[in-house]
ZAMARGU-4260 file (C-alpha; in steps of 0.2 Angstrom, whole numbers, plus 5000, padded with zeros to 4 digits):
<rodrens>
0) 4697/5257/4288 | 4710/5254/4301 | 4725/5253/4288 | 4727/5272/4289 | 4719/5278/4305
5) 4730/5294/4306 | 4724/5300/4289 | 4709/5310/4284 | 4697/5300/4273 | 4682/5303/4262
10) 4669/5290/4256 | 4659/5290/4240 | 4642/5284/4246 | 4633/5281/4229 | 4635/5285/4211
15) 4623/5279/4198 | 4623/5283/4180 | 4607/5279/4170 | 4609/5265/4157 | 4607/5276/4142
20) 4622/5287/4148 | 4634/5273/4152 | 4650/5275/4142 | 4647/5293/4139 | 4661/5299/4151
25) 4649/5308/4163 | 4654/5296/4178 | 4673/5299/4174 | 4671/5318/4173 | 4661/5318/4190
30) 4673/5307/4199 | 4688/5317/4192 | 4680/5333/4199 | 4678/5325/4216 | 4696/5319/4216
35) 4702/5336/4211 | 4693/5344/4225 | 4700/5331/4238 | 4718/5334/4232 | 4715/5352/4236
40) 4710/5348/4253 | 4717/5338/4267 | 4709/5321/4262 | 4722/5307/4261 | 4711/5292/4258
45) 4696/5290/4246 | 4685/5275/4247 | 4669/5267/4241 | 4660/5251/4241 | 4653/5242/4225
50) 4643/5227/4223 | 4655/5213/4220 | 4645/5206/4205 | 4646/5223/4196 | 4661/5220/4186
55) 4659/5235/4175 | 4659/5247/4190 | 4674/5238/4198 | 4684/5239/4181 | 4679/5258/4180
60) 4685/5262/4198 | 4701/5252/4195 | 4704/5262/4179 | 4702/5278/4190 | 4715/5272/4202
65) 4705/5263/4216 | 4712/5246/4222 | 4703/5232/4231 | 4704/5234/4250 | 4692/5221/4258
70) 4676/5211/4256 | 4660/5215/4265 | 4643/5207/4266 | 4627/5217/4268 | 4615/5211/4282
75) 4599/5220/4276 | 4583/5211/4278 | 4574/5207/4262 | 4589/5212/4252 | 4593/5201/4237
80) 4606/5188/4241 | 4616/5191/4225 | 4617/5210/4229 | 4624/5207/4247 | 4642/5205/4243
85) 4652/5221/4242 | 4670/5226/4238 | 4677/5240/4247 | 4690/5250/4236 | 4702/5263/4241
90) 4712/5276/4233 | 4726/5286/4241 | 4725/5304/4236
</rodrens>
């Protein structure tokens, strides 16, 4: 995250929605609340990482205003290879 070193940032570490609740709007409502809180504080950059094969999640984050920032690769022993690719996404608050 060197693009904006002078700005305060916040990272969304994990957000999972159970399969039976996908499409219900709960993720959008939760993320909108986080964004509202960040806008009232001093955070300028909001970022997250998403598995690069999770197209549904990537499209969701793009619809919320995030944009692609960089590719990452997880180096975790015994982790499935198809889950190692990550897209870091960023939103300027």
